[in-house]
N, C-alpha and C positions, 0 to 999 in steps of 0.2 A: 539647566535645571539651577544654573546660579546665579541668576536672580530670587529664587527660590532658599538657597541657604542662605543669601548674606539675608533676603528679610527674616527669616527662624533666629539668624545667631542675634541678630540686633531685637527682634523682640524677647529675645532670651537675657543680651542683656542687660535689661531694666528692669529694675529691682521691681518699683509698684508697679506693674501690670494686671490689674484687679479689673480696670474698668476701660482698656485697652483695647481696640475694636481691630482686627488686620485692615480693613478699607481705608481707617483715618490714619492708620500708623504709614501706608503705604503712602497716600496722600501728604502727608507730612513729613516722609524722608524724599518724596517727587520735588516736593514744593521746595525744600531749603535746599537740596544737592539736584535736581536735574534727574536723567537719569543716568549718572555716573553712578548716581549713590546705590544702583543697583547691583552693578559690577565694581565696587571696590574689595583688590583685591585678587583680580582677576590673572592678572601678569605673573603674579609673584604666585596664584595656586597654580598655574598651567606650566612655569616652570619648573613646581614641583613635581608635578605629575609626568610631562611628558618623554622626562626619560626611561620613567618603568615603564610605559605603555611602551616605546618604542621599543623597550630589552623583552617585553612578554609577547609581540607582535613577531620580533623574529625569532624568537624562539617556538612558538607557534607554526611558523610558517616553516620553520626548516624541520622540526618532527611530526609534519604535513603530510613533508617530500620526503624523510627515513619513512618511515611506516608503509606510508603507499606503495614507495619502492619496495619493500621486503614483502610485505603482504601482499603483493598483485602478481608475485611471482609463483605464490601458492597454488592460484586462481586456475 
């Protein structure tokens, strides 16, 4: 969903967007900067989200194993 967020944020940052259409805005972005325009800030966002996702994944796996082993003995 990253290109969607870049387009949404770019459209919101324009002050005069009364007659701005989505298709014309996307075409303008593409013509000015190419496909890279839709992934602006991707690596910075990746480095911001990656540690949190890794920690959540580790906790999920750990507690899944703990509770599975604990409650498996009760059955």
